[in-house]
C-alpha positions as CSV (number, residue, x, y, z in Angstrom):
1,X,12.5,14.6,-117.3
2,X,9.3,16.6,-117.3
3,X,7.9,17.6,-120.5
4,X,7.9,21.2,-121.9
5,X,4.7,23.0,-121.2
6,X,3.6,26.6,-122.2
7,X,2.1,28.4,-119.2
8,X,-0.5,31.2,-119.2
9,X,-2.4,33.3,-116.8
10,X,-6.2,34.2,-117.2
11,X,-8.0,37.3,-116.1
12,X,-11.7,37.8,-116.4
13,X,-11.8,41.5,-115.4
14,X,-14.5,41.0,-112.8
15,X,-14.7,43.5,-110.1
16,X,-15.7,41.9,-107.0
17,X,-15.5,45.1,-104.9
18,X,-16.4,48.2,-106.8
19,X,-16.3,50.2,-103.6
20,X,-12.6,49.6,-103.6
21,X,-11.5,49.8,-107.2
22,X,-13.5,51.7,-109.9
23,X,-13.9,50.0,-113.1
24,X,-11.2,52.2,-114.8
25,X,-8.7,51.2,-112.1
26,X,-9.7,47.6,-112.4
27,X,-9.0,47.5,-116.1
28,X,-5.7,49.4,-115.8
29,X,-4.5,47.0,-113.0
30,X,-5.5,43.9,-114.8
31,X,-3.6,44.9,-118.0
32,X,-0.6,45.9,-115.7
33,X,-0.8,42.2,-114.4
34,X,-0.6,40.9,-117.8
35,X,2.5,43.0,-118.5
36,X,4.2,41.6,-115.3
37,X,3.2,38.0,-116.5
38,X,5.1,38.7,-119.6
39,X,8.1,40.0,-117.7
40,X,8.1,36.9,-115.7
41,X,8.2,34.8,-118.6
42,X,4.6,33.4,-119.0
43,X,3.7,32.4,-122.6
44,X,0.0,33.1,-122.8
45,X,-2.7,35.6,-121.5
46,X,-6.3,34.3,-121.6
47,X,-9.5,36.1,-121.3
48,X,-12.9,34.7,-121.5
49,X,-16.2,36.1,-122.3
50,X,-19.6,36.3,-120.4
51,X,-22.4,39.0,-120.2
52,X,-24.7,40.6,-117.8
53,X,-23.1,39.4,-114.6
54,X,-23.1,41.5,-111.4
55,X,-19.3,41.6,-111.2
56,X,-18.9,42.7,-114.9
57,X,-17.2,39.5,-116.3
58,X,-15.3,40.7,-119.3
59,X,-18.1,41.0,-122.1
60,X,-15.9,42.7,-124.9
61,X,-12.8,40.6,-125.6
62,X,-11.4,42.3,-128.5
63,X,-11.0,45.8,-127.2
64,X,-9.4,44.3,-124.2
65,X,-7.1,42.2,-126.4
66,X,-6.3,45.2,-128.5
67,X,-5.1,47.2,-125.5
68,X,-3.1,44.2,-124.0
69,X,-1.5,43.8,-127.6
70,X,-0.3,47.4,-127.4
71,X,1.0,47.1,-123.7
72,X,2.9,44.0,-124.4
73,X,5.6,42.5,-126.8
74,X,6.0,39.0,-126.5
75,X,3.1,37.0,-124.6
76,X,0.5,35.4,-126.8
77,X,-3.1,36.5,-126.7
78,X,-6.0,34.0,-126.5
79,X,-9.4,33.6,-125.5
80,X,-10.6,31.0,-123.1
81,X,-13.3,31.1,-124.5
82,X,-15.1,33.4,-127.0
83,X,-18.7,32.5,-127.3
84,X,-18.9,32.0,-131.0
85,X,-22.5,31.4,-131.6
86,X,-23.4,34.7,-130.2
87,X,-21.4,36.6,-132.9
88,X,-21.2,36.7,-136.7
89,X,-18.2,35.0,-137.8
90,X,-17.1,37.5,-140.4
91,X,-16.9,40.2,-137.8
92,X,-15.0,37.8,-135.7
93,X,-12.6,37.1,-138.5
94,X,-11.9,40.8,-139.1
95,X,-11.5,41.5,-135.4
96,X,-9.0,38.7,-134.8
97,X,-7.0,39.9,-138.0
98,X,-6.9,43.4,-136.6
99,X,-5.4,42.3,-133.2
100,X,-3.0,39.8,-134.9
101,X,-1.9,42.9,-137.0
102,X,-1.6,45.1,-133.9
103,X,0.3,42.3,-132.0
104,X,2.7,41.3,-134.8
105,X,1.3,37.9,-135.0
106,X,0.4,37.1,-131.4
107,X,-3.3,36.5,-131.5
108,X,-5.1,33.3,-131.2
109,X,-8.9,32.4,-130.8
110,X,-10.3,29.9,-128.5
111,X,-14.1,29.3,-129.2
112,X,-16.9,27.6,-127.3
113,X,-20.5,27.3,-128.0
114,X,-21.8,28.7,-124.7
115,X,-24.5,27.5,-122.3
116,X,-26.0,30.2,-120.3
117,X,-29.6,30.8,-121.3
118,X,-29.6,34.5,-120.4
119,X,-27.0,35.3,-122.8
120,X,-28.6,33.5,-125.8
121,X,-32.0,35.1,-124.9
122,X,-30.5,38.5,-124.9
123,X,-28.6,38.3,-128.1
124,X,-31.6,36.7,-129.8
125,X,-29.8,33.5,-130.6
126,X,-31.6,30.0,-130.5
127,X,-29.7,28.1,-128.0
128,X,-30.8,24.8,-129.4
129,X,-28.9,25.7,-132.6
130,X,-25.6,26.5,-131.0
131,X,-23.8,23.3,-132.3
132,X,-24.8,24.1,-135.9
133,X,-23.8,27.7,-135.4
134,X,-20.5,26.6,-134.2
135,X,-19.9,24.2,-137.0
136,X,-20.7,26.8,-139.7
137,X,-18.8,29.6,-138.0
138,X,-15.7,27.7,-137.4
139,X,-15.5,26.8,-141.2
140,X,-16.1,30.5,-142.2
141,X,-13.4,31.7,-139.9
142,X,-10.9,29.2,-141.3
143,X,-11.8,30.3,-144.9
144,X,-12.0,33.9,-144.2
145,X,-8.4,34.0,-142.9
146,X,-7.1,32.3,-146.1
147,X,-7.0,35.6,-148.2
148,X,-8.7,33.8,-150.9
149,X,-12.1,34.5,-152.4
150,X,-14.9,32.2,-150.8
151,X,-18.7,31.9,-150.4
152,X,-20.7,30.0,-148.1
153,X,-24.2,28.8,-147.9
154,X,-25.4,27.1,-144.8
155,X,-28.4,26.8,-142.4
156,X,-27.7,30.0,-140.5
157,X,-25.0,32.0,-142.5
158,X,-25.3,32.9,-146.3
159,X,-22.3,34.7,-147.7
160,X,-21.8,35.7,-151.3
161,X,-18.2,35.6,-152.8
162,X,-16.0,37.8,-150.9
163,X,-12.4,38.2,-150.0
164,X,-11.6,39.2,-146.3
165,X,-8.8,41.7,-146.2
166,X,-6.2,42.3,-145.0
167,X,-4.9,38.8,-144.0
168,X,-3.6,38.1,-140.6
169,X,-0.1,38.4,-139.8
170,X,0.3,34.8,-139.1
171,X,0.5,32.2,-141.8
172,X,-1.5,30.2,-142.7
173,X,-3.7,32.0,-140.0
174,X,-4.0,32.5,-136.2
175,X,-4.7,29.2,-134.3
176,X,-8.4,28.3,-133.9
177,X,-8.7,26.5,-130.7
178,X,-12.0,24.6,-130.0
179,X,-13.1,24.1,-126.5
180,X,-14.8,20.9,-125.2
181,X,-16.1,19.4,-122.1
182,X,-17.9,16.6,-123.8
183,X,-16.7,13.9,-126.4
184,X,-19.1,15.3,-129.0
185,X,-17.3,18.7,-128.8
186,X,-13.8,17.1,-128.7
187,X,-14.6,15.3,-132.0
188,X,-15.7,18.7,-133.7
189,X,-12.1,20.1,-132.8
190,X,-10.7,17.0,-134.5
191,X,-12.7,17.3,-137.4
192,X,-11.7,20.8,-138.2
193,X,-8.0,19.7,-137.3
194,X,-8.0,22.3,-134.7
195,X,-6.1,22.4,-131.3
196,X,-8.3,21.4,-128.4
197,X,-9.1,23.3,-125.2
198,X,-10.6,21.2,-122.5
199,X,-12.8,22.8,-120.0
200,X,-11.3,22.4,-116.3
201,X,-12.2,20.1,-113.7
202,X,-14.8,19.9,-112.1
203,X,-16.9,21.2,-115.1
204,X,-16.1,18.2,-116.9
205,X,-16.7,14.4,-115.8
206,X,-13.1,13.5,-116.7
207,X,-10.7,15.4,-118.9
208,X,-9.0,12.2,-120.0
209,X,-12.3,10.9,-121.6
210,X,-12.6,14.4,-123.5
211,X,-8.9,14.0,-124.8
212,X,-9.4,10.3,-125.8
213,X,-12.4,11.2,-128.0
214,X,-10.3,13.9,-129.7
215,X,-7.3,11.6,-130.2
216,X,-9.4,8.7,-131.7
217,X,-11.2,11.0,-134.1
218,X,-7.8,12.4,-135.3
219,X,-6.5,8.8,-135.7
220,X,-9.6,7.7,-137.5
221,X,-8.7,10.6,-140.1
222,X,-5.1,9.3,-140.5
223,X,-3.7,12.0,-138.0
224,X,-1.3,11.7,-135.2
225,X,-2.8,13.2,-132.0
226,X,0.9,13.9,-130.9
227,X,1.2,16.6,-133.7
228,X,-1.8,18.5,-132.1
229,X,-1.8,21.0,-129.2
230,X,-4.0,20.5,-126.0
231,X,-4.8,23.3,-123.5
232,X,-6.2,22.9,-120.2
233,X,-6.6,24.9,-116.9
234,X,-5.0,23.9,-113.8
235,X,-4.9,26.5,-110.7
236,X,-1.5,26.3,-109.1
237,X,-0.9,28.3,-105.9
238,X,2.7,28.1,-104.5
239,X,3.0,28.2,-100.5
240,X,5.5,27.7,-97.9
241,X,4.8,24.9,-95.4
242,X,1.9,25.9,-93.1
243,X,1.2,29.0,-95.1
244,X,-2.5,30.0,-95.5
245,X,-3.7,32.0,-98.5
246,X,-6.7,34.3,-98.6
247,X,-9.2,32.4,-100.8
248,X,-12.3,34.6,-100.8
249,X,-12.0,36.0,-104.2
250,X,-11.3,32.6,-105.7
251,X,-14.3,31.2,-104.0
252,X,-16.5,33.9,-105.1
253,X,-15.3,33.3,-108.7
254,X,-15.9,29.5,-108.5
255,X,-19.2,29.8,-106.9
256,X,-20.5,32.1,-109.7
257,X,-19.4,29.5,-112.3
258,X,-20.9,26.6,-110.3
259,X,-24.1,28.4,-110.3
260,X,-24.2,28.9,-114.0
261,X,-23.4,25.3,-114.7
262,X,-25.8,23.9,-112.3
263,X,-28.6,26.1,-113.9
264,X,-27.7,25.9,-117.5
265,X,-25.0,23.2,-117.8
266,X,-25.9,20.7,-120.7
267,X,-24.4,17.6,-119.3
268,X,-26.7,15.4,-117.2
269,X,-24.0,15.2,-114.5
270,X,-23.6,18.9,-114.0
271,X,-25.8,19.6,-111.1
272,X,-24.6,16.8,-109.0
273,X,-20.8,17.0,-110.0
274,X,-20.8,20.8,-109.2
275,X,-22.6,20.3,-105.8
276,X,-20.5,17.3,-104.8
277,X,-17.2,17.2,-106.8
278,X,-15.1,14.0,-106.1
279,X,-11.8,14.2,-104.6
280,X,-10.3,13.1,-107.9
281,X,-11.9,15.9,-109.7
282,X,-10.7,18.5,-107.1
283,X,-7.1,17.2,-107.5
284,X,-7.5,17.6,-111.4
285,X,-8.7,21.2,-110.9
286,X,-5.5,22.4,-109.2
287,X,-3.0,22.3,-106.3
288,X,-1.9,24.3,-103.3
289,X,1.2,23.3,-101.9
290,X,5.1,23.8,-101.7
291,X,6.9,23.9,-105.1
292,X,7.8,20.2,-105.2
293,X,4.0,19.3,-104.5
294,X,3.0,21.7,-107.3
295,X,5.6,20.1,-109.8
296,X,4.4,16.6,-109.0
297,X,0.6,17.6,-109.3
298,X,1.3,19.0,-112.9
299,X,3.3,16.0,-113.7
300,X,0.5,13.7,-112.7
301,X,-2.0,15.7,-114.6
302,X,0.4,15.5,-117.9
303,X,0.3,11.7,-117.3
304,X,-3.4,11.6,-117.5
305,X,-3.9,14.3,-120.4
306,X,-0.8,15.2,-122.6
307,X,-1.4,19.0,-122.2
308,X,0.9,21.2,-124.2
309,X,-0.4,24.5,-122.6
310,X,-1.8,25.0,-119.1
311,X,-3.6,28.2,-117.7
312,X,-2.3,28.3,-114.2
313,X,-4.8,30.8,-112.8
314,X,-5.5,34.5,-112.5
315,X,-2.8,34.8,-109.9
316,X,-1.2,37.8,-108.0
317,X,2.1,39.3,-108.4
318,X,3.6,37.3,-105.7
319,X,2.0,34.0,-106.9
320,X,3.4,34.7,-110.5
321,X,6.8,35.3,-109.3
322,X,6.9,32.2,-107.1
323,X,5.4,30.1,-109.9
324,X,7.9,31.4,-112.5
325,X,10.8,30.9,-110.3
326,X,10.0,27.7,-108.4
327,X,7.7,25.7,-110.6
328,X,8.0,26.5,-114.3
329,X,11.7,25.6,-114.6
330,X,10.8,22.2,-114.3
331,X,8.7,22.3,-117.4
332,X,11.1,24.3,-119.8
C-alpha cells in the first residue's frame, strides 16, 4: 500500500502574456485557481519569491498569502521559497503571524538563502554572507514566535530585549521549513530541528544525497528522521494514451530557472547539469503519463526519498481535477 502524502499546487504569479491578461486579471485568476485546488482536496498552496523578472515572478509574497487566506478556508499556505537573507527577520516574524491569524492557523514559512546576484545587489545585501544571515534569521524567527521576551546579538542582527506580539495562532509556532539543494544546507535544517524542503531535480545533483545528509545530522543529535517532514517538488501531468499537452508555458518557466541557475548557481555542477540533465534527473523532476504511470512514478520517488509532502505543479483546472480523481487516492 502506498504511503500517505500531502499534495500541493504552486503558483508564481508570472504573466507570460500581458497582451492577453492584464496584471489584475492574472492575480485574480491565480487566486481563483487556489480556491479550486482547495475544493478539489489539495493540501497546500505554495508561492515562491523572486524579483525584477520580465514576467513579474511574485515579488511580494505576504500580500498574496493574505489574499489567499481570505479566499480559502482549509488549504495550508506555504512559501517555496521565501528569500530570507533579503529581509529583516522581525518583519518576517510579524508578517507570518498576521497571516497565521487571518488564516486561523494555516500559515507555514519555507525559507531559502537565494542565489541570484541581481537580487542581492538591488537589496544591498552581501551575497557572500547569506549563509550567516540565514542562520541568524532562522534563530530569531523561532524565538520571536515564542511569545517570550528575548534579545539577540549576532554578526548581522542586534536586537534588544523585546516581546513580539501577538503570538501566531498555531502553537508552538508556524512550521519553519528550511530548503536545501546541498548537504550543507540540509544539515542546517536538521540543526534547527526544522522540516526540510529539497529543491527539485534537476536543480540538485541528487535529492537522495540531500536527504541523507539531513537524516544523518538528525540521527547524530539523537533524533529519529522518521519524525520529521520532508517536502519536494514533482511535476505530474495526467494524460490519456497518445494525448499531447501544450507545454509552451512550462518550458518558458523552466528555461528562466535554468538560466538563473547557470548564471548564479553556487554548486560547481550547476551549469553542466542544467544544460545536459541526465535521464535519471529528468525522471526525478516529474512525470507525464496515464494515471497508473503517474502513481508508479510517485511511488518510485518515495522509495528514493521519504517525502511527506509534494508540490505537483502549477496545474490547470483540468489537470487538478484529473490528479485529484485519478492519482491522489492512491496516497490517501
